[in-house]
A tleap script that builds the chain and sets N, CA, C and O, in Angstrom:
source leaprc.protein.ff14SB
mol = sequence {
  NMET ASP ARG SER ASP ARG PHE THR PHE MET
  PRO GLY ASP LEU LYS GLU VAL THR ASP GLU
  ARG HIE LEU ALA GLU ILE LYS ARG THR TYR
  GLY ASP ILE SER MET PRO GLN ASP GLU TYR
  GLU TRP VAL ARG ASN GLU GLY LYS LYS ARG
  TRP SER VAL GLY ASP TYR VAL SER THR ASP
  GLU LEU ARG SER GLU TYR ALA ARG ARG LYS
  ALA LEU GLY ASN CLEU
}
set mol.1.N position { -9.787 1.179 2.248 }
set mol.1.CA position { -10.031 0.873 0.847 }
set mol.1.C position { -9.730 -0.603 0.612 }
set mol.1.O position { -8.672 -1.100 0.998 }
set mol.2.N position { -10.642 -1.278 -0.006 }
set mol.2.CA position { -10.460 -2.684 -0.332 }
set mol.2.C position { -9.502 -2.821 -1.509 }
set mol.2.O position { -9.512 -2.000 -2.426 }
set mol.3.N position { -8.678 -3.859 -1.476 }
set mol.3.CA position { -7.709 -4.086 -2.545 }
set mol.3.C position { -8.383 -4.127 -3.907 }
set mol.3.O position { -7.830 -3.609 -4.877 }
set mol.4.N position { -9.546 -4.722 -4.004 }
set mol.4.CA position { -10.211 -4.866 -5.295 }
set mol.4.C position { -10.733 -3.543 -5.843 }
set mol.4.O position { -11.114 -3.467 -7.011 }
set mol.5.N position { -10.756 -2.501 -5.016 }
set mol.5.CA position { -11.163 -1.190 -5.505 }
set mol.5.C position { -10.129 -0.600 -6.455 }
set mol.5.O position { -10.473 0.226 -7.301 }
set mol.6.N position { -8.868 -1.009 -6.332 }
set mol.6.CA position { -7.801 -0.409 -7.128 }
set mol.6.C position { -7.108 -1.373 -8.075 }
set mol.6.O position { -6.503 -0.934 -9.053 }
set mol.7.N position { -7.175 -2.656 -7.818 }
set mol.7.CA position { -6.395 -3.608 -8.594 }
set mol.7.C position { -7.254 -4.789 -9.021 }
set mol.7.O position { -8.248 -5.117 -8.372 }
set mol.8.N position { -6.864 -5.418 -10.109 }
set mol.8.CA position { -7.616 -6.563 -10.606 }
set mol.8.C position { -6.796 -7.842 -10.524 }
set mol.8.O position { -7.143 -8.839 -11.157 }
set mol.9.N position { -5.730 -7.827 -9.763 }
set mol.9.CA position { -4.884 -9.000 -9.598 }
set mol.9.C position { -4.376 -9.048 -8.163 }
set mol.9.O position { -4.465 -8.075 -7.415 }
set mol.10.N position { -3.847 -10.194 -7.810 }
set mol.10.CA position { -3.285 -10.382 -6.478 }
set mol.10.C position { -1.765 -10.441 -6.592 }
set mol.10.O position { -1.240 -10.787 -7.650 }
set mol.11.N position { -1.056 -10.108 -5.521 }
set mol.11.CA position { 0.407 -10.241 -5.554 }
set mol.11.C position { 0.785 -11.669 -5.956 }
set mol.11.O position { 0.204 -12.638 -5.467 }
set mol.12.N position { 1.748 -11.780 -6.837 }
set mol.12.CA position { 2.176 -13.090 -7.316 }
set mol.12.C position { 1.478 -13.537 -8.584 }
set mol.12.O position { 1.919 -14.499 -9.214 }
set mol.13.N position { 0.393 -12.864 -8.981 }
set mol.13.CA position { -0.331 -13.244 -10.190 }
set mol.13.C position { 0.393 -12.811 -11.465 }
set mol.13.O position { 0.242 -13.447 -12.508 }
set mol.14.N position { 1.163 -11.755 -11.390 }
set mol.14.CA position { 1.822 -11.234 -12.583 }
set mol.14.C position { 3.061 -12.050 -12.915 }
set mol.14.O position { 3.756 -12.533 -12.021 }
set mol.15.N position { 3.327 -12.198 -14.187 }
set mol.15.CA position { 4.495 -12.934 -14.653 }
set mol.15.C position { 5.381 -11.988 -15.446 }
set mol.15.O position { 4.894 -11.219 -16.275 }
set mol.16.N position { 6.679 -12.044 -15.191 }
set mol.16.CA position { 7.629 -11.197 -15.908 }
set mol.16.C position { 7.736 -11.663 -17.355 }
set mol.16.O position { 7.855 -12.858 -17.626 }
set mol.17.N position { 7.692 -10.708 -18.279 }
set mol.17.CA position { 7.831 -11.008 -19.700 }
set mol.17.C position { 9.315 -10.961 -20.036 }
set mol.17.O position { 9.965 -9.931 -19.858 }
set mol.18.N position { 9.854 -12.085 -20.525 }
set mol.18.CA position { 11.281 -12.138 -20.849 }
set mol.18.C position { 11.539 -12.420 -22.326 }
set mol.18.O position { 12.660 -12.235 -22.800 }
set mol.19.N position { 10.525 -12.864 -23.057 }
set mol.19.CA position { 10.688 -13.161 -24.475 }
set mol.19.C position { 10.909 -11.858 -25.246 }
set mol.19.O position { 10.078 -10.951 -25.195 }
set mol.20.N position { 12.022 -11.773 -25.954 }
set mol.20.CA position { 12.389 -10.537 -26.661 }
set mol.20.C position { 11.357 -10.139 -27.715 }
set mol.20.O position { 11.093 -8.950 -27.895 }
set mol.21.N position { 10.775 -11.104 -28.406 }
set mol.21.CA position { 9.760 -10.775 -29.418 }
set mol.21.C position { 8.505 -10.208 -28.767 }
set mol.21.O position { 7.900 -9.266 -29.279 }
set mol.22.N position { 8.124 -10.783 -27.646 }
set mol.22.CA position { 6.947 -10.286 -26.929 }
set mol.22.C position { 7.217 -8.883 -26.380 }
set mol.22.O position { 6.349 -8.012 -26.444 }
set mol.23.N position { 8.416 -8.666 -25.845 }
set mol.23.CA position { 8.779 -7.335 -25.345 }
set mol.23.C position { 8.763 -6.300 -26.467 }
set mol.23.O position { 8.296 -5.178 -26.272 }
set mol.24.N position { 9.271 -6.676 -27.640 }
set mol.24.CA position { 9.272 -5.758 -28.782 }
set mol.24.C position { 7.843 -5.395 -29.182 }
set mol.24.O position { 7.567 -4.242 -29.514 }
set mol.25.N position { 6.938 -6.366 -29.154 }
set mol.25.CA position { 5.532 -6.105 -29.487 }
set mol.25.C position { 4.896 -5.164 -28.471 }
set mol.25.O position { 4.146 -4.261 -28.844 }
set mol.26.N position { 5.187 -5.366 -27.207 }
set mol.26.CA position { 4.667 -4.483 -26.159 }
set mol.26.C position { 5.175 -3.057 -26.372 }
set mol.26.O position { 4.407 -2.101 -26.265 }
set mol.27.N position { 6.458 -2.913 -26.670 }
set mol.27.CA position { 7.032 -1.577 -26.887 }
set mol.27.C position { 6.434 -0.914 -28.123 }
set mol.27.O position { 6.200 0.294 -28.125 }
set mol.28.N position { 6.180 -1.703 -29.188 }
set mol.28.CA position { 5.542 -1.139 -30.384 }
set mol.28.C position { 4.130 -0.663 -30.061 }
set mol.28.O position { 3.696 0.381 -30.549 }
set mol.29.N position { 3.421 -1.418 -29.250 }
set mol.29.CA position { 2.031 -1.104 -28.932 }
set mol.29.C position { 1.903 0.065 -27.962 }
set mol.29.O position { 1.094 0.967 -28.178 }
set mol.30.N position { 2.694 0.051 -26.904 }
set mol.30.CA position { 2.518 1.022 -25.817 }
set mol.30.C position { 3.639 2.045 -25.699 }
set mol.30.O position { 3.524 2.991 -24.920 }
set mol.31.N position { 4.708 1.878 -26.447 }
set mol.31.CA position { 5.868 2.745 -26.288 }
set mol.31.C position { 6.805 2.154 -25.242 }
set mol.31.O position { 6.456 1.205 -24.540 }
set mol.32.N position { 7.982 2.725 -25.152 }
set mol.32.CA position { 8.974 2.233 -24.194 }
set mol.32.C position { 8.700 2.871 -22.842 }
set mol.32.O position { 8.911 4.071 -22.664 }
set mol.33.N position { 8.233 2.078 -21.895 }
set mol.33.CA position { 7.887 2.606 -20.579 }
set mol.33.C position { 8.860 2.121 -19.508 }
set mol.33.O position { 8.556 2.148 -18.315 }
set mol.34.N position { 10.034 1.678 -19.956 }
set mol.34.CA position { 11.016 1.180 -18.995 }
set mol.34.C position { 11.578 2.331 -18.164 }
set mol.34.O position { 11.435 3.499 -18.524 }
set mol.35.N position { 12.216 1.988 -17.057 }
set mol.35.CA position { 12.808 2.995 -16.184 }
set mol.35.C position { 14.260 2.624 -15.938 }
set mol.35.O position { 14.647 1.470 -16.125 }
set mol.36.N position { 15.067 3.594 -15.520 }
set mol.36.CA position { 16.470 3.290 -15.219 }
set mol.36.C position { 16.578 2.181 -14.168 }
set mol.36.O position { 15.695 2.028 -13.325 }
set mol.37.N position { 17.661 1.416 -14.226 }
set mol.37.CA position { 17.820 0.255 -13.351 }
set mol.37.C position { 17.721 0.607 -11.869 }
set mol.37.O position { 17.102 -0.135 -11.106 }
set mol.38.N position { 18.318 1.724 -11.444 }
set mol.38.CA position { 18.260 2.086 -10.019 }
set mol.38.C position { 16.825 2.401 -9.589 }
set mol.38.O position { 16.407 2.020 -8.496 }
set mol.39.N position { 16.077 3.090 -10.442 }
set mol.39.CA position { 14.674 3.380 -10.139 }
set mol.39.C position { 13.857 2.092 -10.137 }
set mol.39.O position { 13.025 1.882 -9.254 }
set mol.40.N position { 14.092 1.237 -11.119 }
set mol.40.CA position { 13.377 -0.037 -11.205 }
set mol.40.C position { 13.575 -0.862 -9.934 }
set mol.40.O position { 12.611 -1.384 -9.374 }
set mol.41.N position { 14.817 -0.979 -9.481 }
set mol.41.CA position { 15.109 -1.773 -8.284 }
set mol.41.C position { 14.417 -1.190 -7.057 }
set mol.41.O position { 13.855 -1.931 -6.251 }
set mol.42.N position { 14.453 0.141 -6.909 }
set mol.42.CA position { 13.824 0.765 -5.745 }
set mol.42.C position { 12.312 0.550 -5.778 }
set mol.42.O position { 11.718 0.164 -4.771 }
set mol.43.N position { 11.691 0.798 -6.926 }
set mol.43.CA position { 10.238 0.636 -7.062 }
set mol.43.C position { 9.853 -0.821 -6.807 }
set mol.43.O position { 8.876 -1.095 -6.109 }
set mol.44.N position { 10.607 -1.739 -7.364 }
set mol.44.CA position { 10.327 -3.170 -7.193 }
set mol.44.C position { 10.414 -3.575 -5.724 }
set mol.44.O position { 9.494 -4.199 -5.195 }
set mol.45.N position { 11.499 -3.228 -5.076 }
set mol.45.CA position { 11.696 -3.616 -3.675 }
set mol.45.C position { 10.709 -2.924 -2.744 }
set mol.45.O position { 10.151 -3.554 -1.845 }
set mol.46.N position { 10.495 -1.640 -2.955 }
set mol.46.CA position { 9.560 -0.888 -2.109 }
set mol.46.C position { 8.135 -1.394 -2.305 }
set mol.46.O position { 7.375 -1.516 -1.344 }
set mol.47.N position { 7.779 -1.687 -3.550 }
set mol.47.CA position { 6.447 -2.217 -3.826 }
set mol.47.C position { 6.213 -3.553 -3.139 }
set mol.47.O position { 5.159 -3.769 -2.541 }
set mol.48.N position { 7.190 -4.449 -3.222 }
set mol.48.CA position { 7.062 -5.752 -2.558 }
set mol.48.C position { 6.916 -5.580 -1.057 }
set mol.48.O position { 6.092 -6.239 -0.422 }
set mol.49.N position { 7.727 -4.685 -0.492 }
set mol.49.CA position { 7.681 -4.458 0.953 }
set mol.49.C position { 6.305 -3.947 1.371 }
set mol.49.O position { 5.729 -4.432 2.344 }
set mol.50.N position { 5.787 -2.982 0.646 }
set mol.50.CA position { 4.493 -2.394 1.009 }
set mol.50.C position { 3.341 -3.359 0.780 }
set mol.50.O position { 2.430 -3.447 1.604 }
set mol.51.N position { 3.374 -4.082 -0.330 }
set mol.51.CA position { 2.297 -5.042 -0.592 }
set mol.51.C position { 2.258 -6.114 0.489 }
set mol.51.O position { 1.182 -6.607 0.828 }
set mol.52.N position { 3.414 -6.482 1.036 }
set mol.52.CA position { 3.447 -7.547 2.047 }
set mol.52.C position { 2.735 -7.148 3.332 }
set mol.52.O position { 2.339 -8.012 4.115 }
set mol.53.N position { 2.571 -5.848 3.556 }
set mol.53.CA position { 1.879 -5.380 4.764 }
set mol.53.C position { 0.510 -4.770 4.437 }
set mol.53.O position { -0.115 -4.144 5.294 }
set mol.54.N position { 0.048 -4.957 3.188 }
set mol.54.CA position { -1.287 -4.494 2.816 }
set mol.54.C position { -1.368 -3.058 2.341 }
set mol.54.O position { -2.467 -2.517 2.219 }
set mol.55.N position { -0.232 -2.423 2.067 }
set mol.55.CA position { -0.224 -1.055 1.545 }
set mol.55.C position { -0.153 -1.149 0.024 }
set mol.55.O position { 0.936 -1.189 -0.548 }
set mol.56.N position { -1.313 -1.184 -0.629 }
set mol.56.CA position { -1.389 -1.444 -2.060 }
set mol.56.C position { -1.169 -0.166 -2.868 }
set mol.56.O position { -2.126 0.513 -3.239 }
set mol.57.N position { 0.080 0.153 -3.134 }
set mol.57.CA position { 0.433 1.340 -3.906 }
set mol.57.C position { 0.668 0.944 -5.359 }
set mol.57.O position { 1.027 -0.195 -5.657 }
set mol.58.N position { 0.459 1.901 -6.254 }
set mol.58.CA position { 0.669 1.643 -7.677 }
set mol.58.C position { 2.106 1.965 -8.064 }
set mol.58.O position { 2.823 2.646 -7.330 }
set mol.59.N position { 2.512 1.470 -9.213 }
set mol.59.CA position { 3.838 1.768 -9.737 }
set mol.59.C position { 3.997 3.265 -9.955 }
set mol.59.O position { 5.061 3.819 -9.678 }
set mol.60.N position { 2.955 3.929 -10.448 }
set mol.60.CA position { 3.031 5.374 -10.666 }
set mol.60.C position { 3.274 6.118 -9.358 }
set mol.60.O position { 4.067 7.059 -9.313 }
set mol.61.N position { 2.590 5.696 -8.293 }
set mol.61.CA position { 2.797 6.335 -6.988 }
set mol.61.C position { 4.225 6.117 -6.501 }
set mol.61.O position { 4.850 7.034 -5.969 }
set mol.62.N position { 4.737 4.913 -6.682 }
set mol.62.CA position { 6.105 4.624 -6.255 }
set mol.62.C position { 7.126 5.383 -7.096 }
set mol.62.O position { 8.132 5.857 -6.567 }
set mol.63.N position { 6.880 5.503 -8.393 }
set mol.63.CA position { 7.805 6.259 -9.246 }
set mol.63.C position { 7.831 7.730 -8.847 }
set mol.63.O position { 8.890 8.357 -8.845 }
set mol.64.N position { 6.668 8.278 -8.510 }
set mol.64.CA position { 6.607 9.671 -8.058 }
set mol.64.C position { 7.359 9.844 -6.747 }
set mol.64.O position { 8.092 10.816 -6.566 }
set mol.65.N position { 7.172 8.898 -5.838 }
set mol.65.CA position { 7.877 8.975 -4.556 }
set mol.65.C position { 9.382 8.839 -4.754 }
set mol.65.O position { 10.160 9.534 -4.100 }
set mol.66.N position { 9.795 7.952 -5.647 }
set mol.66.CA position { 11.218 7.789 -5.947 }
set mol.66.C position { 11.808 9.102 -6.466 }
set mol.66.O position { 12.865 9.534 -6.008 }
set mol.67.N position { 11.126 9.731 -7.418 }
set mol.67.CA position { 11.611 10.991 -7.995 }
set mol.67.C position { 11.712 12.078 -6.927 }
set mol.67.O position { 12.678 12.840 -6.897 }
set mol.68.N position { 10.704 12.145 -6.049 }
set mol.68.CA position { 10.712 13.144 -4.977 }
set mol.68.C position { 11.867 12.898 -4.015 }
set mol.68.O position { 12.602 13.822 -3.669 }
set mol.69.N position { 12.024 11.651 -3.584 }
set mol.69.CA position { 13.104 11.325 -2.645 }
set mol.69.C position { 14.479 11.548 -3.267 }
set mol.69.O position { 15.395 12.031 -2.602 }
set mol.70.N position { 14.618 11.196 -4.540 }
set mol.70.CA position { 15.904 11.380 -5.218 }
set mol.70.C position { 16.237 12.863 -5.330 }
set mol.70.O position { 17.383 13.263 -5.126 }
set mol.71.N position { 15.230 13.680 -5.655 }
set mol.71.CA position { 15.443 15.129 -5.763 }
set mol.71.C position { 15.850 15.732 -4.424 }
set mol.71.O position { 16.616 16.695 -4.380 }
set mol.72.N position { 15.338 15.166 -3.331 }
set mol.72.CA position { 15.680 15.656 -1.992 }
set mol.72.C position { 16.992 15.069 -1.481 }
set mol.72.O position { 17.489 15.474 -0.430 }
set mol.73.N position { 17.547 14.125 -2.217 }
set mol.73.CA position { 18.791 13.484 -1.801 }
set mol.73.C position { 18.605 12.450 -0.705 }
set mol.73.O position { 19.536 12.166 0.048 }
set mol.74.N position { 17.400 11.880 -0.611 }
set mol.74.CA position { 17.107 10.905 0.443 }
set mol.74.C position { 17.257 9.460 -0.007 }
set mol.74.O position { 16.790 8.552 0.681 }
set mol.75.N position { 17.888 9.231 -1.132 }
set mol.75.CA position { 18.089 7.848 -1.592 }
set mol.75.C position { 19.556 7.526 -1.653 }
set mol.75.O position { 19.929 6.411 -2.017 }
savepdb mol mol.pdb
quit
């Protein structure tokens, strides 16, 4: 599967939103989609690791894998 089949950006293209007013607007528009810090760190690190070797997984896929591994006690 070609990267462009699933994504419209390249690694490094995204910028973290840190402005509190902008974050509040995003939450008003889309709801609060944040995740617990431990899940966030795992998804972030695992995503970076996989993207570096061409395994283009989505955040949803990583969150599902995190939940499965946590339920099995593998984290």
